[in-house]
C-alpha angles and dihedrals in degrees: 000000000000120000107219100181135057112281115268100176148308119288130192116205120186118208089026099149099081148358118008093355092056091048092049091049093050093047093049091047091053088050091056106266123134100230127210112194121208115196143131085253129045112271131212094247136119091263114018118194129180116223140140104240091212089063105089096197095044092053093048091049091049093051090048089055091049091052092048095047104033106017135247116349111242098172135038125186115183108204102143115123148104138228135226136159118225129158111246094247090055098050107113122212088247092053091047093050093045093051092050092041095055100039107032096021092046092050092049093045093052094045093047090051097052101035098079090057093045091049091050091048092049098242151019146157131251126188117185123196120226127156142254085242088068087062101040107016126221142221113272090005100098100121093041093046091046092053092046092045090053088056089059092053091046091049095051093047094047091048091057092045098054106024093098088056092058096256113131118204122189139152139230115207108189125197121226104323130200098248135121088265087078107068119217089255094048113131087228088068094050112118090226090060093044090055089061091061118088090229093042094222147074121271113259120234092235089056090056089048090053090052089053091048091050091056090047101044111019109015094071089142091063117101124169092349132144118226110192119193096187109143088250096303088133119025 
């Protein structure tokens, strides 16, 4: 990934190897950030690192490496996650714990890793990624929606906690987005579902990236807010 503008800071993006995370990383790089990507797979970022976001120690070690190699982290975007549909009665304890561990645990781990540096530097920006399903719910999405809903609660609480220390924390909650996470047979790709949306289409990954960039660059008056690019799925 080539940075075409003058550097404006160091960003860590989790889930940077594909989908929304890759789009966010590319958009931030073109804006001037040096981007470190944390993912289970190597990402096309300035400083790719492999780590399981649910592993507290691994995330802290990765952020330490970013700080040593690139400098203090001024921006964190927590995109890492996965999606699956399971009826409530079929959700195993392992599946429940894994979903919460990756989404809520991964968000907490990344925030806890970057916050000491941001507090020492006197400021920073964090954008978490939740889901429209956390706002409206969905059939066979209970464990996913619960994990994403918990991210919203975490975001709002953290925003209140660190706002007076010049750290802004906000959230983007996309609707169904055209990424590999949605399989070709996904009900979210069904034309019948799409016809129920005011915009009649899936959200595009670059549109989510633009929402993130808005909160980072322009929406400096946002604090603890949820911005939901969802094609009108929740109004």
